[in-house]
Structures are given as structure tokens and as C-alpha cells.
N, C-alpha and C positions, 0 to 999 in steps of 0.2 A: 278773791277770797271767798267767792260764792255767796256774796250778800246781794240780794236783789233790792234795787232802789228805783223808784219812779223818777222821771225827769223832774217832776215837781219837787220831790224830796232833795234831789241833787241841787236844784236852784236854791232851795231854802237853806241848805247847809253852806253853800258857797256864799250866799248873802250874809249869813251869820259870821263866817270867817272874815268877810269884808268889814262888817261892823266892828268886829273885835280887833281889826288891824293886822290880821294874820296874812291876808291877801289884799290885792287891790285890782280893781277892774281896769283893763286896758282896752278902751274902745268898746263898742257894742258887740263886735264879732271877733275881736282878737283874743279874748280870753282874760286870764288873770296872771298876775305875778305874785310870787311869795315875797312878803316884806321881810325886813331884818327881824322883826318881832316873830314872824312866822317861822323863819329859819331857827331862831332860838328855841321856839316851842318844839320844833322837830328834833333838835338836839336833846332837849330834856326828855322827850318821849323815847328816843332811842336809848338813852341811859336807862330808863326804867325797864325797857324791853330787854336790854342786856342783863340787867340784874335778875329779871325773871328767868331768863335762859340759864343763868348761872345757878340759881336756886333749883331749877328743874334738873340740871345735871347732877347737882349734889344729891338730891332726892333719889334720882335714878341710880346713882352709884351705891346707894344703900348706907350712906354715912348717917350716924345718929344725929339728931337735932340738938 
């Protein structure tokens, strides 16, 4: 998406997701897994993204609000 992040920033955000229960660490080198709570959050985010796309399409079609 063209967003530059340092390794430190990535570690910080991954740790936050772990603390919030969205992901969990699997060993020191194996990475992370998305938890059930994380999957639910992704589904919610996708819904809001879809709503935003729908609104954009309506605006681009020139329909009055």
C-alpha cells in the first residue's frame, strides 16, 4: 500500500495486536497466528470497507444524497 514502516514500528504494532488478543505469538521465530477475535475484527473491518466502496460508487454515479 506504499506505507513505509521501520522494523521497530512493525514489532510495536504486532505486540499491540498480541496484547489485544488479535494475534498470538508462535515461538520466537515461527511468527504469529490470527486468533478467533482477530478473525472477527477482520470481518468487521471488511464490512466497513465494503460499505465505503458502496458509498463511493453511489457518489461516482452522481445520485443525489
